N, C-alpha and C positions, 0 to 999 in steps of 0.2 A: 789520476788514480794512484793510490799508494802502491808500494811495492808488494803486491799480492803474490804468494807462492802457492803452487799446488801441493797436495799431500805428498805426491811422489818426489817433488823437489825438496820438501822438508825432510823426508825420509833419507834421501840421498845426502843432504847436508849433514845430518846427524848420525847416520848409520852406514854411509858409503854407498857405492854403486851396487846395482843388482848383480849378484854373483859373488860378492865378497862374503866372507863368513858371518860377519856381524849383521849384514843386511839380510842374508838368508835366514839367520836365526830369528830376526824380527818378523820377517814375512811368515815363517812357520808358526810363530806364536800368534800372529794376527789371524792366520787361517784356523788355528785351533780355537781361538776365541769366537770366530764366526760360526764354527760348527756348534759350539755350546749355545750361542745366541739363537741359532736356527732351531735347535732342539727345544729350548725354552719357549720360543715363540709358538712352535707347533703344539707343544703341550698345553700352553695357555689357550690357544685357539680351540682345542678339543675339550677345554674346561676340565683338564685333569690336574690333580695335585701331584707333587713330586712323589708322594707316597703311593698313589695309584699307579703312576708310571713304573715306579720301582717294582711293585707287585707283578706287573705284567711281564717284566723281564727278569724276575728272580734276583733283584739287587736290593740294596738298602737305600732308603731315601737320601742318606748322606752322600752316597755314591752319585745319585742323579744330580744332587746339588753341585757336587764337585765337577761333574761333566758340564753342566750348564754354565758354570762360572769359569771353567778352565778346561777346555776340551782336550788338552794335551794328554798324552799317555793313555789314550783309549784305544783298545784293540779294534781292528776292523770287524771282528766277530761281534764284539759288544756294540759297536756303532750300528751294525746291521740289525742286531736284536732290538735296540732302542727304536730305530727308525721303522723297521718293518713289523716286528711283533708288538712293540710298545705303542707306536704312534699310527700304525696302519699305513705307512707310506712306502715308498720305493727308494732304495739307496742306489745312486749312480755315482761312480767314481771315475774321474778322468785325470789325465796328467799330460803335461807338455814336455817334449824333449828338445 
């Protein structure tokens, strides 16, 4: 077998160990991207357009597009509104210490 690496090994090689500033920045960016992808997926499963979702949460379509493509800099209040009011879901937040 060729020298196959896991994604974590590649991230460590290029961005450093977990806990270093650059690796933490990468992990935060990836988590924001995951949030945007989850919102987009849920919206599509409900057969909603970005415009329809935006109307449900009193935002512009361009804002929903930005959230779906880059979930960074979204407030918890807005995330709650999108998930609960806009998509009819339930938002759960957890963290590790």
